[in-house]
N, C-alpha and C positions, 0 to 999 in steps of 0.2 A: 570590482566587488560592490562598489556603490551602485552601479548600474543594475546588478543582480538584486540588490536589496530593494531598489525602487521597483523592479519588476515584481518581486514577491509582494510588496505592499500594494501595488496596483491590482494584482490578481485577487488578493484578499478583499480589497475594497470593491472590486467589480462583483464579487460574490456577496456583497453587503455584509461582510464580517467586520466587526470592530477589530482593528489591528492592535493586538496586544503583544508585548515582548514574547510571551509564551507561545502564542499561536504562530508568530513569525518564526521563532526558533524551531518549533516542532516541524513546521512545513519546510523550512530551509533544510533541516536535517534530512527529512524524507526525500526531498528533491535530489540530494546528492548521494543517495543510496540505491543499490539494486538488490540488496540482500533481504528485503522484506522483513524488517525488524519487528520485534514485539514492543509493546509500550515500555517495558522494563529496559530493553536495549536502548531505546531512544532516551529514556530518563538517564541512564548511565552515561550516554554520550554528552548530553546537555550538562551534566554535573561533573564532568571530568576535571575541568579547571577550577570551578568554584561551585559548590552546591547551592543552586538558586531555584531549582524546580522541584516540585513535589510530584508524587505519583498521581494524585488526584488532578493536579493541574495538567499534566501530560494527557491523561485520559480525557479530560474535558476539552482540551485543544483538539485531540484526535477526533472526538465525536462531532465537534463543530465543523471541522474540515470535511469529515465524512458526510455530514448532512447536506453540505452544499456541493458535494461531488468533486472535491479536490483530492480526496484520498479514498481508497477503498480498503475494506477488510479482506484479508486473504486467509481462508481456513484450509490449511494443507495437512494439519495434524489434529487429532482429537484434542480438544481443550486448549489449543494454542491459537490465539488470534494475532495475526501479523498484519502489517500495514504497507500499502503500496501507493506511491504518488503517481505511478504510471496508470492513468485512468483510461488509456486507449485500450481497445479490445485486444486481449492476448491471453495465452494459456500459461501454465506453469509446469516446470519439471522440478521434482524434489528427489535428491539422492538419499536413499535410505541408509547409506553408510555414514557419510559426513554431514548430512543435513543441508547441504548447499541447495539454494533455490535459484532457479534461472527462468527468466521470461522466455516463452516460446512465441514466435510470431503467430498471429491469428490464422494466416494462410497455411500453417503446418497441417491443419486438419480440414482441408477444403471439402471433403466428402461427407461430413456429418450432416445428416438430414433430420431436423427436428419436426418435420411435417408428419412423421410417422407416429407421433404420440397419439394416444387414444383420444377419441372425441370427448370434448369437455375440458381438456387440459389446454390452457393458453400459456405457452412458454413466453417468458419475458426476456430471459437471457440465459446463457449457459457458458460454461468454462470447462475445459479439459484439464485434468491434473494427471500428469504422468509421473509415476514413481519408478525408480530403478536405481542404477548405479552409474555415477558420473565417470568420465574418463580419467579423473584424478585418483579415483579409488580403485 
């Protein structure tokens, strides 16, 4: 556990972020999750044992982490911003029944060709979002 804490501290320092307890807690929480939580879900997790974080603090930590590329925002539903510490290229599946979100390997959609975009558009990145029903529903 101490090794993991040191790793997180080193990652934050390498990105030139001041290591605060709140940034550490938010990033550590996200690293242990695959469910792509909202800021509110992260706040609830952090405050389970003892209320020590505020909503503004969590949002501030998330934005700092996002700005240095340690966390990305995932918009899978209108009006709901989720967060993902998996910054490697990948796609997402979202079950429209239970809401579960699952990472899909980048290679899942090898045949997508963004070179067919009209002239004048310069694509910088893309992501496929698959919606449907999972095998548990």
